[in-house]
Phi, psi and omega in degrees: 000141180303131189294323181294312177300312177300327179294311179294317178298314181292317174303313177302307184298317182295318181288331177294315178301319183295326178294331187299306177300315179297324177296317185283310190277328184265336182253308187282321184305321175302323180288320176295316176294321184296325176284342172272002179090004173292137188277165189302322182296311186292326176292328172294318180291345177296347182290346187283343178299339181280011182304324178302335178285335171282341177251009188293337180297343181295320185247002181304315177306336177297326183286335174280353184241329184232148173257147185282343188232065186291338176284313186268320177235072184296335180256359186263070178300305186285313183294328183286327175292312184302308187292315181304313182295317188288324179282330178292322183293315177305315183296324182290324180297316178302317182299312179302328178303334179280355176266114184298142181294326179291332176290313176309314186288342182251282184263352186256005183300321176301308176304313183302313176304319182292322183285327169299321169309313184298316179289331174290325168307302183300309185291322176297321176290327173291337181286320178306307181299322182288317181299318181293316173313311183288324176297319187282339189251348183256130179280154188314321184280351176278340189301318174311299179299320187294326176286326170304309177297327172297311182286326172300314180291324180292313174294328176301317183289325176298319184287324177302313177278322183272345183240291184300305180305321181293328187292338184253017187292325183294333181273317183281319179087173190298307188295313182297320184299317184287329178298314180292329183292314178297319176304315182292330177292319174300311183293337180285351177264355178303318172304336180295332179287342180259357180237137180244108174302156177300147182300134185270131174277122191287135173287140183259345179292146173287172190290317181301310172292339174297307173292324178297320175304325182294313180289352175277347187289160185314130173042055187293328183280333170292326183292311173305316186292315182300312188279341180290317192263352188298320183252015184297315179302317175297319185285321179300313189279314189288335181300336184263355190290315178296317173294322175302310179295321175301308171303329175291345178118002182279141180277164178297324180291318179300313179295320179299311178303311187296318184279332183272352181254279180294321179300317177300304181301308182301318182291317178298317176300306182304321176294312182295315183294323180296314180292325169296320182284335182291336178270355184251334176242169181296155178303321182298307180299324174300309187292321180294312176299324180290326172298316177297321178295320173301317183297314174301323176294321178287330172294333181294344175275351184290134175076019182291141176226144186289349184283335183246086186288335179297327176297318178296313179304316181295320177300317179293316183296310177299313183301322183285326177292311185283332177290322179291321184302301193290319182289328164308313178294320182292322182288327178302305185289330169301322171299311175308329180280343185282142183272157179298147177067359179221042180299317188292310180299310185295320182284327178291324179293309177298322181294320177303316186299317179295315190286322180297323173291317179297319176303310181302307183302326179287319190292323176270005177293325170305315176294325176291318186285327181290329183271323182268335193096154181303313189295309183295328176303310183293328179291320177299319182294330181284317175302321176297327175296312178300320184297323178297343181299326176301329177290317174302314177306308184298318180291321184294319179301322187278356180076026181273345193251029168285153175289176178053225190253021184286338178282358190252016183275000000 
């Protein structure tokens, strides 16, 4: 197979694989737990199992320095980590499948949460290696579309597991659903055997100077503020969408069909179009436009009624489109910020900054919805999206949103 085609196929499949566990456990699981009688506060706190994604910068430098199979694959820094982590996560999914769902919802929430943390450690490590592969093998002009592929693949995995698979959950059951999830994760690694990434040049810096060097870049703390708060409104709002629609009267099958059908197409289109557009207009304009669209998407959920299904379909469609567009733009500027020879560490560090604020926003979302009510909760989420425009303006004035490597001077 042509290596350029193999590159794109491998990246699409690997990002899709990453979205599978998050789609099922992060998007579908809140609905399943709600149907089992788990309260909103506990559902919101389940977002904390994503903690490894916020801490992955701690071990990311190891992936710039070591291969897991030095005797057999001495130059395969990226592929060795990706394959090992992915297969381990699939094995853990099979183990979880033997835990009854009703036991998880009553006595087993803590054990279940610990196992989900384990899966997140494995997938977060796979993500470090995959992101580094993308940074090292995509040219600057490919980054916009490459991040569209990244977000599109990830959201496709999320929708397949959190929407389409859930729509058949009543027929498949808990155990078979997890077996299928594990199988899809294994199949998603097959294109990687046809693609050989560029040889990685090992970074020689120790971990502390490596991180210090990143924070010595121009206007580092303004940059950190921008990437950490850009998606807070989205994370705060979307965590409660599934419970909201469930409480509004939609059945599990309806939710699965809605998210697995229209949600899939809209999310994929938004990611690809957003990735394409960020390469055609300035980074600042793209970031601002997508934030305002996300604010409108959050307001679209205000006043939803089961009697007006068209409103629900429209809200879900707009949310998936705008979410994909904004994430593709954010990931593109994060790629622009990475330094040579330390792509894994730099991208992982930035991802962790984004994730930790998003995780906090998701964790308190249940308290917000329970206290303020759903409508006011989504209004606050929209306000947070609009507020982040000011940071985009500041970063643009400081010259941080120029493409390629111009932001690193």
